[in-house]
N, C-alpha and C positions, 0 to 999 in steps of 0.2 A: 737535201731536199727540205724545203720549208713546209712545215705543217701549218695549215691555216687554222683559224679558230674553229672550234667544234660547234657544229650547228645545233641549236637546241631542238629537242624532240617535241614535236607539236602534240598538244593534248589529244588530238583526234587519233594519233597513232598509238598512244599509250593504252587507250581503252580496250582495243581488241586483245592486246597482250595480257592485260590484267584479267579479262574475262576468260581467256583460254586457260590461264594458270589456275583460276578458281574452279573451272570445270574439272580439270585434271585432279586437283586436290580433293574435290568433292567425290569424284568417282572412286578414287583410292580409298577414301574414308568409308564409303558405302560398302565396297567390296570387303574390306577388313571387318566391318561390323557384321556383315552377313556370314562370314566365315566363323566368327566368334559365336554368333547366335546358333549356327548349325551345330557347332560342337557342344553347345550348352543350351538345349531348347527350353530349359526351365527359366531362363532369363528373358526369353522373347515370347510374348503371347502368340504371335503368328506362327512361329515354329512349333510351339506347344500344341496349338490347335491342329496344325497339319499332322503332327505325330499322333494326336488323338484320333484323327480321321482315318489314318492308316491302320491304327489298332482296331477300330470299329470294322473296317473292311475285312481285315484278317479274321475277326470274330465271326462275321456273317458268312465268310467263305467256309468256315469250319462247321457251320450248323448242318444238321442232317438234312438230306434232300426232302422236299415237300412230299407228303404222302398223297396217294391218289384220293380224289374226292370220294365221299361215301357212295354215291351212285355208281361209280366205276368198281368199287370194291365188292358190291353185291354179286356181280357175275364172276369176278376173279375168285372169290371165296368158294363159289359153287363148282368151279372147274379146276382141274389139275393143271400144273404148270408144265405141260408137255406140248411140243410143237404140233403134234397131230393126234388129238384125243380119239379119233376114229380108230386108230391102231393101238390104243393104250388100254390095257386091261386093269389099270389102277382106278379108273372111274367106275362108279357103281350106280346102278339105277336106284332111285328112291325119292321119297319126299323129304325135303330139307326145311327145317324150321329157320326161316330168315324173315326179316322185316324190311330188307333193303334190296332194291334191284339196280340195274345200270341205267337209272333215269331218276329225275327229281321226285322226292317223296311228296312234293306239293302237287304233282300232276297225277300220281297214281299211288295208292296205299297198298302195301303188300301184306298178305296174311301168311303165305308160305310159298314154297316152290317145289316143282318136280323136275328131276333130271333123268333123262333116259336116252337110249340110242334108238333113233327112228330113221329107217331107210339109209343106214350107213353114216348118219351124222348125229352128233350129240345135240339134243334139244333141251332148252331150259324154259320151263313154263312158270311164270310168276302169276299167282292167283291173288285177286284182291278187288279193287274197284277204282274207277276213274274219279278224279276230283274236279270240281268246278272252280271258277275263278275265286269264289269265296272260301274254298277249301272244303266244301261240302261234298259228300259222296253222291255221284250222279248215276251210278249203276255198276253192277258187278261186271267184271271183265278179266281177261287173261292177256298178259303180254308175253309173247313167245319169241325166243331168240335161238339161234343155232351157232354152233362152233365147228368150223371146218378148216383144216390145215393151220390151226392156231389163230384163225381170225373169227371174231364175233360179228354177227349181223342180226338185225331184227327181222323176223318173219312178218310180224304184224300184231295189232291189237284186236282182240276178238271180244266184242261186247256180248254179254249173255242176254238172250232174249227174255224180256219181261222179268228181269231180276234187278230189283232196285238196290239191293244191299251187297256188301262185299262177299266174294267167294273164297272158300278155303278148300284145298285139295284134301280129301279124306281117304281116298284109296286109288289104286291103279291096277289094271289087269289087261294084258295083251294090247298095249298102246291105247287104252281107253281110261281116261281119268274120271273119277267120280267127285263131283264138286257139291259142297253144301254152302248155301248162302246164310248170312247172319239171321235172316228171317225164317230159316228152316227149310227152304225150298232146296230140292236135290235135283241136279241135272248131270249129264255126262258130256265129255268132250273127246272126240276121236282125233288122235294125233296124226294119223295117216291122211285123213281128209281135211283136218283142221275145221271140223264142224261140230256144233253142239247137237246132242240128242236128248231124249227124254229120260 
């Protein structure tokens, strides 16, 4: 069998073959470089940056959990950590020296607090004054909360009649609080009716 002359390869056919070979070689080179960089992150800025980011995430994950805001701590400090304080004899009635309630201090300034069992529920009375938009005291008031079955809820805000300064709880007897304002005025507050008296 006679072999004929070899036909020359046209330039248009060589180009795709060369391009394909170049792509393969480049891909192999990149893969090898990535493997080397991963095994030695100090030689590759991108790998070192990624390693640093992972280290920072690990550090953040190990940080202590965020504490409760101060306004939530006021009530938590006043109450025992029991699921049903109505059946808990570890809580005691009394006046507690605190300056923080479960609300922003910019809205209400606290002088002190009373805690007591009223009609089968623990009641927390924060004495002080409401604040205006400029932070000034706008009048004496009480903010009253209750705790039942481990849940807190606000009963209401009770503004003292004709008392322009902050209130302080000075004594209590038979579910009646005696309150003294900064200007010397003394009034009472009945916890059963949630009403002020003289």
